[in-house]
C-alpha positions as CSV (number, residue, x, y, z in Angstrom):
1,M,0.0,-0.1,0.1
2,R,1.3,3.5,-0.9
3,R,2.1,5.7,2.2
4,P,3.7,9.0,2.1
5,G,7.6,8.4,1.6
6,V,7.1,5.4,-0.3
7,A,8.5,5.5,-3.9
8,P,5.7,7.5,-5.8
9,V,4.2,6.7,-9.2
10,R,5.5,9.2,-11.7
11,W,3.7,8.6,-14.8
12,F,5.0,7.4,-18.2
13,H,6.7,10.5,-19.4
14,G,7.5,10.3,-23.1
15,A,8.6,12.1,-26.2
16,S,5.0,12.0,-27.5
17,C,2.7,9.1,-26.7
18,A,0.7,7.7,-29.6
19,A,-2.2,5.9,-30.9
20,L,-5.6,4.9,-31.6
21,V,-3.9,4.0,-34.9
22,G,-6.8,2.3,-36.6
23,I,-9.3,5.4,-36.1
24,C,-7.1,8.6,-36.1
25,L,-4.3,7.4,-38.6
26,A,-6.5,6.0,-41.3
27,P,-5.2,7.3,-44.7
28,T,-7.6,10.1,-44.8
29,T,-6.9,11.1,-41.3
30,G,-3.8,12.3,-39.2
31,A,-1.8,15.4,-38.3
32,L,1.1,17.5,-38.9
33,A,2.1,16.1,-42.1
34,Q,2.1,19.0,-44.5
35,A,4.8,20.7,-46.5
36,D,4.5,23.6,-43.9
37,P,3.9,22.0,-40.5
38,P,2.4,23.9,-37.6
39,T,4.9,25.6,-35.3
40,P,5.9,23.9,-32.3
41,G,3.5,25.9,-30.3
42,G,0.6,24.6,-32.4
43,A,1.4,20.8,-31.9
44,I,-1.2,18.5,-30.2
45,G,0.1,17.4,-26.8
46,L,-0.6,13.6,-26.2
47,G,0.8,13.3,-22.9
48,N,4.6,13.9,-24.0
49,R,6.9,15.6,-21.5
50,G,6.2,19.4,-20.9
51,W,9.5,20.5,-22.4
52,S,10.2,18.1,-25.3
53,A,12.1,19.9,-27.9
54,A,9.9,18.5,-30.9
55,D,6.3,18.0,-30.8
56,T,6.1,18.0,-34.5
57,N,7.7,16.2,-37.4
58,R,9.8,18.4,-39.7
59,D,11.2,18.0,-43.2
60,T,15.0,17.7,-42.8
61,P,17.5,17.2,-45.5
62,A,18.6,13.5,-45.6
63,N,22.3,14.2,-45.1
64,Q,22.1,17.4,-42.9
65,F,22.0,17.8,-39.2
66,E,19.4,20.1,-37.6
67,F,19.4,21.3,-34.2
68,S,16.6,22.7,-32.0
69,A,16.1,23.9,-28.4
70,R,13.4,25.5,-26.1
71,A,13.4,26.9,-22.7
72,G,10.6,28.4,-20.7
73,V,8.5,28.5,-17.3
74,A,5.0,27.5,-16.5
75,S,2.7,28.1,-13.6
76,D,2.3,24.3,-13.0
77,Y,3.9,21.3,-14.4
78,I,1.0,19.0,-15.4
79,Y,1.7,15.5,-17.0
80,R,-1.1,13.2,-18.1
81,G,-3.3,15.4,-15.8
82,T,-1.4,15.1,-12.6
83,T,1.0,17.7,-11.2
84,L,4.8,17.0,-11.0
85,S,5.4,20.3,-9.3
86,D,2.9,20.1,-6.4
87,H,0.8,22.8,-8.3
88,G,3.7,25.2,-8.1
89,P,5.7,26.8,-10.9
90,A,8.3,25.0,-12.9
91,A,11.0,25.7,-15.5
92,G,12.6,23.6,-18.1
93,A,14.8,23.2,-21.2
94,A,15.2,20.7,-24.0
95,F,17.7,20.2,-26.7
96,E,17.3,17.9,-29.9
97,T,19.5,17.1,-33.0
98,R,18.3,15.3,-36.1
99,F,20.0,13.7,-39.1
100,G,17.2,13.0,-41.5
101,A,14.3,11.0,-39.8
102,V,16.8,9.9,-37.0
103,Y,16.9,12.1,-33.9
104,A,18.1,12.2,-30.2
105,G,17.2,14.7,-27.5
106,T,17.4,15.5,-23.9
107,T,15.2,17.6,-21.3
108,V,15.7,18.8,-18.0
109,A,12.8,20.1,-15.7
110,T,12.2,21.2,-12.2
111,V,10.0,19.0,-10.3
112,N,8.5,18.6,-6.6
113,L,8.0,14.9,-6.1
114,P,7.7,12.8,-3.0
115,T,11.2,11.4,-3.5
116,Q,12.6,14.9,-3.7
117,P,14.9,14.7,-6.8
118,A,17.1,17.6,-7.9
119,A,15.5,17.6,-11.3
120,E,13.8,15.5,-13.9
121,L,16.1,14.5,-16.7
122,T,15.0,12.6,-20.1
123,F,17.1,11.0,-22.7
124,T,15.5,10.0,-25.9
125,G,16.3,8.5,-29.2
126,G,13.9,7.6,-32.1
127,V,13.0,8.1,-35.7
128,R,10.2,10.0,-37.4
129,P,9.4,8.4,-40.8
130,K,6.8,9.6,-43.1
131,I,4.6,7.0,-44.6
132,A,2.0,8.1,-47.1
133,S,0.4,11.1,-45.6
134,I,1.2,10.3,-41.9
135,D,4.1,11.7,-39.8
136,F,5.2,8.7,-37.5
137,D,7.4,9.3,-34.3
138,V,8.8,5.8,-32.7
139,A,11.1,6.4,-29.8
140,V,12.5,5.1,-26.5
141,T,12.8,7.7,-23.6
142,Y,14.8,7.0,-20.3
143,F,13.6,9.1,-17.3
144,A,16.1,9.8,-14.5
145,Y,15.6,11.7,-11.3
146,P,19.1,12.4,-9.9
147,G,19.7,13.2,-6.2
148,E,16.6,11.6,-4.8
149,R,16.6,12.1,-1.0
150,L,13.8,9.8,-0.3
151,P,14.4,6.9,-2.9
152,G,11.8,4.7,-1.0
153,E,11.5,1.0,-1.1
154,T,12.0,0.6,-4.7
155,N,15.3,2.7,-4.6
156,G,14.3,5.4,-6.8
157,I,11.9,6.1,-9.6
158,N,14.1,5.9,-12.7
159,Y,12.5,3.9,-15.8
160,W,12.2,3.9,-19.5
161,E,9.2,4.1,-22.0
162,A,8.6,3.2,-25.6
163,V,6.2,5.4,-27.7
164,I,4.6,5.6,-31.1
165,R,2.7,8.5,-32.5
166,G,1.1,9.4,-35.8
167,D,0.0,13.0,-37.0
168,R,-1.8,14.1,-40.0
169,R,-3.2,17.4,-41.5
170,I,-6.8,17.4,-42.8
171,G,-7.1,20.2,-45.2
172,E,-5.6,23.6,-44.6
173,D,-6.3,24.2,-40.8
174,I,-7.1,21.0,-39.0
175,H,-4.7,18.3,-37.7
176,V,-5.2,15.2,-35.8
177,A,-2.7,13.0,-33.7
178,A,-2.9,9.7,-31.8
179,G,-0.4,7.6,-30.0
180,Y,0.5,4.7,-27.6
181,A,3.2,4.3,-24.8
182,Y,4.4,1.3,-22.9
183,S,6.6,1.0,-20.0
184,P,7.5,-2.4,-18.4
185,N,8.1,-0.9,-15.0
186,V,6.8,2.5,-14.6
187,S,8.4,4.8,-12.0
188,N,10.3,1.5,-10.9
189,T,7.2,0.3,-9.2
190,G,7.3,-3.1,-10.8
191,A,4.1,-2.1,-12.7
192,R,3.8,-2.1,-16.4
193,S,2.0,1.0,-17.7
194,Q,0.2,1.6,-21.0
195,Y,-1.1,4.8,-22.4
196,A,-3.4,5.6,-25.5
197,A,-4.3,9.1,-26.5
198,A,-5.7,11.1,-29.4
199,G,-6.3,15.0,-30.0
200,I,-7.3,17.3,-32.6
201,G,-6.1,20.9,-33.5
202,Y,-7.1,23.9,-35.4
203,D,-4.6,26.6,-36.8
204,V,-6.3,29.9,-37.4
205,P,-5.6,30.8,-40.9
206,G,-2.6,33.4,-41.3
207,R,-4.6,35.6,-43.5
208,L,-6.8,36.5,-40.6
209,L,-3.8,37.4,-38.4
210,P,-1.2,39.9,-37.8
211,Q,2.2,39.1,-39.7
212,N,4.4,36.6,-37.6
213,L,1.7,35.8,-35.3
214,A,0.1,32.3,-35.1
215,I,-2.7,30.8,-33.1
216,S,-3.6,27.3,-32.5
217,F,-6.4,25.8,-30.5
218,T,-5.8,22.1,-29.4
219,A,-7.5,19.5,-27.3
220,A,-6.7,15.9,-26.5
221,A,-7.8,12.9,-24.3
222,G,-5.8,9.9,-23.0
223,Y,-6.4,6.7,-20.9
224,S,-3.9,5.2,-18.6
225,W,-4.0,1.6,-17.3
226,F,-1.5,-0.5,-15.4
227,G,-0.4,-3.8,-14.1
228,N,0.4,-4.7,-10.5
229,Q,2.9,-3.1,-8.4
230,A,5.8,-5.0,-6.7
231,A,4.9,-7.0,-3.5
232,Q,6.7,-4.4,-1.2
233,L,4.3,-1.7,-2.5
234,G,1.1,-3.8,-2.2
235,G,1.1,-5.8,-5.0
236,F,-2.2,-4.3,-6.5
237,P,-2.8,-2.6,-9.8
238,L,-2.7,1.1,-10.0
239,P,-6.0,2.9,-10.7
240,A,-6.6,3.4,-14.4
241,Y,-7.8,7.0,-15.3
242,L,-9.0,9.2,-18.1
243,N,-7.2,12.7,-18.6
244,W,-8.1,15.3,-20.9
245,Q,-6.8,19.0,-21.8
246,A,-7.8,21.9,-24.1
247,G,-6.1,25.2,-24.7
248,V,-4.9,27.9,-27.1
249,T,-1.2,28.6,-28.1
250,F,-0.1,32.0,-29.4
251,T,3.2,32.1,-31.3
252,H,5.1,35.2,-32.2
253,K,8.5,34.3,-33.9
254,A,10.4,32.4,-31.4
255,F,8.1,33.2,-28.4
256,N,5.2,30.9,-27.4
257,L,2.4,31.4,-24.8
258,D,0.2,28.5,-23.9
259,L,-3.1,28.8,-21.9
260,R,-4.5,25.4,-21.0
261,Y,-7.0,23.4,-18.8
262,Y,-6.3,19.9,-17.5
263,D,-8.3,17.4,-15.5
264,T,-8.7,13.7,-14.9
265,N,-11.5,11.4,-13.4
266,L,-9.3,10.3,-10.5
267,S,-11.0,10.5,-7.2
268,K,-9.0,12.3,-4.4
269,E,-8.4,8.9,-2.7
270,N,-7.2,7.3,-6.0
271,C,-5.1,10.5,-6.7
272,F,-3.2,9.7,-3.6
273,V,-2.8,6.0,-4.4
274,F,-1.6,7.1,-7.9
275,T,0.9,9.9,-6.8
276,G,2.1,9.0,-3.2
277,D,1.4,12.8,-2.5
278,P,3.3,13.4,0.8
279,N,0.9,16.3,1.6
280,A,-2.0,14.0,1.5
281,R,-4.6,14.6,4.2
282,T,-7.2,12.3,5.9
283,G,-11.0,12.5,5.5
284,G,-11.5,10.3,2.4
285,R,-13.1,6.9,1.7
286,V,-11.2,4.1,3.1
287,D,-10.1,1.2,0.9
288,P,-8.7,-1.6,3.1
289,V,-6.3,-2.6,0.4
290,T,-5.2,0.3,-1.4
291,N,-5.9,3.3,1.0
292,P,-6.7,2.1,4.5
293,D,-6.2,5.6,5.8
294,G,-8.6,7.2,3.5
295,L,-5.9,9.8,2.5
296,I,-6.7,12.3,-0.2
297,S,-4.7,14.3,-2.6
298,N,-5.5,17.4,-4.9
299,W,-2.6,16.4,-7.3
300,C,-5.0,15.2,-10.1
301,G,-7.9,17.8,-10.2
302,A,-8.9,20.5,-12.7
303,T,-6.0,22.8,-13.2
304,F,-5.4,25.9,-15.4
305,V,-1.8,26.4,-16.6
306,A,0.0,29.3,-18.3
307,K,3.2,28.4,-20.0
308,A,5.7,30.6,-21.9
309,W,8.8,29.5,-23.7
310,F,11.2,30.3,-26.5
311,A,11.9,27.8,-29.4
312,F,14.8,28.0,-31.7
313,N,15.8,25.9,-34.8
């Protein structure tokens, strides 16, 4: 059973999770697969890490390196519906290099998690092939949390995840995306994790906007489900849940501003079971197996986030 101080569940981070391939990636569907892809600010977020350097596929000459970077701040660091910064502000940066369809990248972000790591680091390698009119992204990401002061019973929460994503544009202004992510041992809890998500975006036509300004409306929803944790953490499966988000992104040259609403269907009791929030309080419904003290957490509820960053290519 999860108690304050036990290694928390910090969910499948990832370059960009992808799938519902059969529905959203049909030959007449998909997103971000046009000659002029939307700006990074207008990409559809499918549960990828908040500071990933590349959210969209870009055409890169076959024999030429290309580099990109971004850095910024946010009022909260929300990942698949749950906060990674205890509903406080966060900062992050990302760097990526590409050679044709092959890429590698790394991110660093401030977090406030129960194990008290110094930061969150990710290391990703993958390939972004374009097949027919769909831009795919297939990658493996390793998540590291150096300097954990309270590594808990599992000796830390480092883990890796594999993801696949597809994006396609429909007409001039609409784009869709879908994806799937899998980890055999999420947050080093012993539980396997799976995540499926899909989203849609609308780019305001440039002819309606001032020069150098882009505006994109995007929304997405995802579903997470898990296997059983290790015996020392109770041996029970983590709670499955839905998460969703919607917002608008303004882009002016290298500057991006995103205003977004996030939420999940996790109860406050299951939010504690899922996150191991060390500030959880009593007063919730008791579950003799997963939450015998009836602890509740607000780490998974409705949240509005303002995020600003600069992106360079």
